[in-house]
C-alpha positions in Angstrom: 0.0 -0.5 0.6 1.0 3.4 -0.3 0.6 6.3 2.2 0.5 10.0 1.7 1.8 11.9 4.9 -1.1 15.4 4.7 1.0 17.3 7.2 4.2 16.7 5.3 2.5 17.5 1.2 2.4 20.9 0.4 1.5 20.0 -3.5 4.2 20.5 -5.6 3.1 18.1 -7.5 6.2 16.7 -8.9 5.0 13.3 -8.3 1.8 13.5 -9.8 4.4 14.6 -13.1 6.6 11.4 -12.0 4.0 9.0 -12.0 3.7 7.2 -15.5 0.8 5.9 -14.9 -1.4 9.0 -13.8 -2.1 7.8 -10.8 -1.7 10.7 -8.7 -4.0 13.3 -8.8 -3.9 17.0 -6.1 -6.6 17.3 -4.0 -7.2 20.6 -1.5 -3.3 20.9 -2.5 -2.7 17.1 -1.5 -1.3 14.0 -3.7 -4.3 12.1 -3.4 -3.3 8.1 -4.9 -5.9 6.1 -7.5 -6.0 3.2 -7.4 -4.4 2.5 -11.1 -1.5 2.5 -8.9 1.0 0.1 -9.5 3.5 1.1 -6.6 6.5 1.5 -8.8 8.3 3.7 -6.5 8.5 6.8 -9.4 6.7 9.1 -7.2 9.1 8.6 -3.4 12.2 9.1 -5.2 10.8 12.8 -5.9 9.2 14.0 -3.3 11.5 16.5 -1.6 9.5 16.9 1.7 9.7 12.4 1.8 5.7 12.3 2.2 5.3 9.4 0.3 5.3 6.5 1.3 5.3 2.5 0.2 4.2 -0.8 2.0 4.4 -3.8 0.6 3.0 -6.8 2.0 3.8 -10.3 1.0 2.3 -11.8 -1.6 -0.4 -14.3 -0.8 0.1 -17.3 -2.2 -2.8 -17.2 -4.5 -1.5 -14.3 -6.2 2.7 -16.2 -6.6 1.0 -18.4 -9.9 0.1 -15.0 -11.6 3.8 -14.0 -11.1 5.5 -16.1 -14.1 8.6 -16.0 -16.1 12.2 -15.2 -15.7 13.4 -11.7 -16.3 17.4 -10.6 -17.3 18.5 -7.6 -16.8 20.7 -7.1 -20.3 23.6 -4.4 -19.6 25.3 -2.7 -22.2 28.1 -0.3 -22.6 29.1 1.9 -25.2 30.6 0.4 -28.3 31.9 1.8 -31.7 28.9 0.6 -33.0 26.1 1.7 -29.8 25.4 0.5 -26.8 25.6 -3.3 -26.9 24.8 -5.9 -24.4 27.9 -6.4 -22.4 29.8 -10.2 -22.3 28.8 -11.6 -19.5 24.7 -10.4 -20.8 25.0 -14.2 -23.0 26.0 -16.2 -19.4 22.7 -14.9 -17.2 20.8 -15.9 -20.3 22.0 -19.6 -20.3 20.8 -19.8 -17.1 18.2 -17.9 -17.6 16.9 -20.3 -19.7 17.6 -23.5 -18.0 15.6 -22.0 -14.9 12.7 -20.9 -17.7 13.0 -24.5 -18.3 12.3 -25.9 -15.3 10.1 -23.3 -15.1 7.8 -23.9 -18.1 7.5 -20.1 -18.4 9.7 -17.6 -20.6 13.4 -16.0 -20.9 12.8 -12.1 -21.0 16.0 -9.9 -21.5 15.5 -6.2 -20.9 17.7 -3.2 -21.9 17.3 0.3 -21.3 19.6 3.3 -23.3 18.8 5.9 -26.2 18.3 5.2 -29.7 22.4 4.0 -30.4 20.9 0.2 -28.6 21.6 -2.4 -31.2 22.9 -6.2 -30.8 20.7 -7.2 -29.0 18.2 -9.7 -31.6 21.4 -11.4 -30.8 20.0 -12.6 -27.4 18.1 -14.8 -29.3 20.9 -17.6 -29.8 21.4 -17.5 -25.8 18.1 -18.4 -25.3 16.4 -15.2 -24.7 12.2 -15.4 -26.3 11.8 -11.5 -26.2 14.0 -8.5 -25.7 12.3 -5.4 -24.3 13.7 -2.6 -25.4 13.5 0.7 -23.3 14.5 3.9 -25.4 14.6 7.4 -24.2 16.7 9.9 -24.3 17.2 10.4 -20.4 18.2 6.1 -20.6 21.7 7.1 -22.8 23.7 7.1 -19.6 22.8 5.2 -16.5 22.1 6.6 -13.6 20.2 5.2 -10.9 17.4 6.7 -10.0 15.9 6.5 -14.0 16.8 2.9 -14.9 15.0 2.1 -11.4 12.1 3.8 -12.5 11.6 2.0 -15.9 12.6 -1.4 -14.2 10.1 -1.0 -11.3 7.7 0.3 -14.2 8.2 -3.0 -15.9 8.4 -5.5 -13.2 4.7 -3.9 -12.2 3.4 -4.4 -15.6 5.6 -8.0 -16.4 5.6 -9.0 -13.2 8.5 -11.8 -13.0 9.1 -15.1 -11.6 12.7 -14.3 -10.9 14.6 -11.7 -12.0 18.4 -11.6 -12.8 21.4 -9.2 -12.6 24.9 -9.0 -13.3 26.7 -8.2 -10.2 28.8 -5.5 -12.1 29.3 -2.2 -10.2 25.8 -0.7 -12.3 24.1 -4.2 -10.8 25.1 -4.0 -7.9 23.5 -0.3 -7.5 20.5 -1.0 -9.2 19.4 -4.2 -7.8 19.1 -3.2 -4.5 17.6 0.3 -5.3 14.4 -1.8 -7.3 14.3 -4.2 -4.5 13.5 -1.7 -1.5 11.4 -0.3 -3.8 9.4 -2.6 -4.3 10.1 -4.1 -0.9 11.8 -7.6 -2.1 14.2 -9.3 -1.3 17.8 -9.5 -2.9 20.8 -12.2 -2.9 23.8 -10.4 -4.3 26.5 -12.4 -5.5 24.9 -16.0 -5.9 27.6 -19.2 -7.1 25.2 -21.3 -7.8 20.7 -20.5 -9.2 18.4 -23.4 -9.4 14.2 -24.6 -9.5 13.3 -26.5 -6.1 9.8 -28.6 -5.8 7.6 -26.2 -5.4 8.9 -23.5 -8.1 11.1 -21.4 -5.8 14.5 -19.8 -6.7 17.1 -21.9 -4.9 19.8 -18.7 -4.3 23.1 -20.1 -3.7 26.0 -18.1 -2.1 28.8 -17.9 0.2 27.8 -16.9 3.6 29.5 -16.5 7.0 33.0 -15.3 5.5 32.5 -17.5 2.1 33.0 -20.7 5.1 30.0 -22.9 4.1 27.3 -22.5 1.3 23.9 -21.0 1.7 20.3 -22.2 0.1 18.4 -19.1 0.0 15.0 -18.9 -1.1 12.2 -15.8 -0.8 8.6 -17.7 -1.2 6.3 -14.7 -0.4 7.0 -12.3 -2.6 7.5 -11.8 -5.9 10.3 -11.7 -8.5 13.0 -13.2 -7.0 16.4 -11.3 -6.9 19.6 -11.9 -7.5 23.0 -10.3 -8.6 25.8 -12.9 -9.8 29.0 -12.3 -10.9 30.3 -12.1 -14.5 32.3 -15.4 -15.3 30.3 -17.5 -12.9 27.8 -19.4 -15.5 29.2 -20.7 -18.7 27.8 -19.3 -21.5 26.3 -22.0 -24.3 24.3 -20.9 -27.4 21.0 -23.1 -27.8 20.8 -21.7 -31.7 23.7 -19.9 -33.4 20.4 -19.0 -35.4 17.9 -18.1 -33.4 16.6 -14.3 -33.5 14.6 -13.0 -29.9 12.1 -10.5 -30.2 12.3 -7.2 -30.2 9.5 -5.3 -28.2 9.8 -1.2 -27.8 8.5 -0.6 -24.2 6.9 2.7 -23.8 9.2 4.6 -21.3 7.6 7.8 -19.6 10.4 9.4 -17.6 11.1 13.0 -16.8 14.4 14.9 -16.2 13.1 16.0 -12.0 12.7 12.2 -11.7 16.8 12.3 -12.3 18.6 13.8 -9.2 22.1 13.4 -10.8 23.6 14.2 -13.6 27.4 13.0 -14.9 29.3 16.8 -14.9 32.8 15.0 -16.3 34.1 12.0 -18.1 37.5 10.3 -17.3 38.4 8.2 -20.7 41.5 5.8 -18.6 44.8 5.1 -20.6 46.0 2.6 -22.8 47.6 0.4 -20.0 44.2 0.4 -17.9 42.4 -0.5 -20.7 44.4 -3.5 -21.6 42.4 -6.8 -20.4 41.0 -7.9 -17.2 41.8 -10.8 -15.4 38.5 -12.0 -16.0 38.8 -11.8 -19.4 42.9 -14.2 -19.7 42.0 -17.1 -20.9 45.0 -18.4 -18.7 45.6 -17.7 -15.0 48.6 -18.4 -13.0 47.4 -18.1 -9.8 50.5 -18.0 -6.6 49.4 -18.2 -2.9 51.0 -18.7 0.6 53.4 -21.2 -1.1 55.0 -18.3 -4.0 55.1 -15.4 -1.0 59.5 -15.2 -1.9 60.4 -12.1 -4.5 61.8 -14.5 -6.3 59.3 -17.0 -6.6 56.8 -14.1 -7.5 58.9 -13.7 -10.4 59.3 -16.3 -11.4 56.2 -16.8 -11.4 54.8 -13.8 -13.4 57.8 -15.2 -16.4 55.9 -18.9 -16.4 52.4 -16.8 -16.9 53.9 -14.3 -19.5 55.5 -17.3 -21.3 52.3 -19.1 -21.7 50.6 -16.2 -22.5 48.5 -15.1 -19.3 48.4 -13.8 -16.5 49.3 -13.5 -13.3 47.1 -13.5 -10.2 47.0 -14.8 -6.2 45.1 -15.7 -3.4 44.4 -13.2 -0.6 46.9 -13.3 1.3 49.6 -12.1 -0.9 47.5 -8.8 -1.2 46.7 -8.5 2.6 51.0 -8.5 2.5 50.7 -6.5 -0.2 53.0 -8.4 -2.3 50.3 -7.8 -5.5 47.8 -5.3 -5.0 43.9 -6.6 -4.4 43.0 -6.5 -8.9 45.4 -9.4 -8.7 43.0 -12.0 -6.8 41.4 -13.8 -7.5 38.3 -15.4 -5.4 35.0 -13.8 -3.2 36.1 -10.6 -2.4 38.5 -10.7 -5.3 37.4 -11.8 -9.6 36.1 -14.3 -10.6 38.1 -16.3 -13.6 36.5 -18.4 -15.9 40.2 -19.4 -17.7 40.2 -22.5 -20.6 43.8 -22.8 -17.9 43.5 -21.6 -14.6 47.5 -22.5 -12.8 47.1 -22.8 -8.6 50.6 -22.9 -7.4 50.7 -23.0 -3.8 47.3 -22.0 -3.4 45.8 -23.8 -0.4 42.1 -23.6 -1.5 40.3 -22.4 0.8 36.2 -22.0 0.0 36.5 -18.1 -1.0 38.9 -18.7 -3.0 37.8 -22.4 -4.7 33.9 -19.5 -5.5 36.3 -17.3 -8.2 37.8 -20.0 -9.8 35.9 -23.0 -10.0 34.4 -22.6 -13.3 37.6 -22.6 -15.4 37.3 -24.9 -18.1 40.9 -27.2 -17.2 42.8 -26.3 -13.1 46.5 -27.5 -12.8 47.1 -27.2 -9.0 50.8 -28.0 -7.7 51.0 -27.6 -4.1 52.8 -29.7 -1.1 50.8 -30.4 0.7 48.5 -33.8 -0.4 45.8 -32.9 1.6 45.0 -29.6 0.0 41.4 -28.8 -0.9 42.6 -27.9 -4.8 43.8 -31.1 -5.5 40.0 -31.7 -4.9 39.2 -29.4 -8.4 42.2 -30.6 -9.9 42.2 -31.9 -13.9 45.5 -32.6 -13.4 47.7 -32.4 -10.0 51.4 -32.7 -9.3 52.2 -32.6 -5.0 55.8 -30.5 -5.1 58.1 -27.4 -4.1 55.0 -24.8 -5.7 58.5 -22.5 -6.7 60.8 -24.9 -8.1 58.0 -26.4 -10.6 57.4 -23.2 -11.9 61.2 -23.1 -12.8 60.9 -26.7 -14.5 58.1 -25.3 -16.4 59.7 -21.9 -17.5 63.5 -24.2 -18.3 61.5 -26.1 -20.6 59.7 -23.2 -22.4 62.5 -21.6 -22.8 64.2 -24.4 -24.5 61.1 -25.2 -26.6 61.2 -21.5 -28.0 65.1 -22.0 -28.3 64.3 -25.4 -30.5 61.8 -23.7 -32.4 63.9 -20.3 -32.9 67.3 -22.6 -34.3 
């Protein structure tokens, strides 16, 4: 339900102007809400006196059946060809297709932007049945107010059962804002998603500092919302020729609904624009077993000769040996390279969560009981720095033979 505090309301009319459903009128210089209110929350963000409050009760059991389908927020980035879906959107759609099939419902992607939105039809090859295209000049750049208002309106209209976001800077900002507006639950940084016997979304994430994996459900509210880190789920093309149906949705958005503006943008330099850890196909990661400076030099050399990048577990970041941007794990970067080589890493669950999607895993550790060996495709028990040096020497020999 929605309530207007008459003592605070001064009849400014901002809520009336921003309401996309024309559900608010002024009566005796006070806002009054009509029956066509969808509780989208647009009015609460523009009220300068905080006179509007939304109280959302749990959805009655008999109403849960009215919420159908899986919705994925297809975050887009500005590329040379226009605003195009980011790479991890394919990962969300792949998992979303799996969930939608278990529910026997459709999979819908939602893209927000201006007239430069492009490449949306290609989302069909990853399983999307439809793409809701929301175009408005005020959606040219990401804003919390603008995007959350439009997405809240879509949720009120479409009533999806599941809503997924990427755990990116924008996704981590947008998802909780939408959840707060609509009084919904939100599970952040999920590493697993499934449908249980009661058709609830089973959301799995690390808890208690990563020491356990918690399974979370939202049995009394809809949609069920979750954010997922990039590189957690594999990408699967269900049909390379399949095109998604593009459905343009009318957007009602005014400047008064957006309280922030971009004043200045700073372009990254060439060094900052190099492929990041999450984009590399080969990752050589070091742990406590490679703490010496000579060990790190050898591991970095090995990574370079393999055409990859050096990464690490959390202890090396805490000791100041490598930057936080190199950390793989729950509080670092999630990776899914073709080859992941772990040198001297014990295998805490926080680290394993961040690299479990790797295609091939090589583990080198002098402790045969290391949990990392449980994930390894190839395991070597021995001194990691020494074996890394032997591998570098072998690669040098191969390069020399090829040169000769």
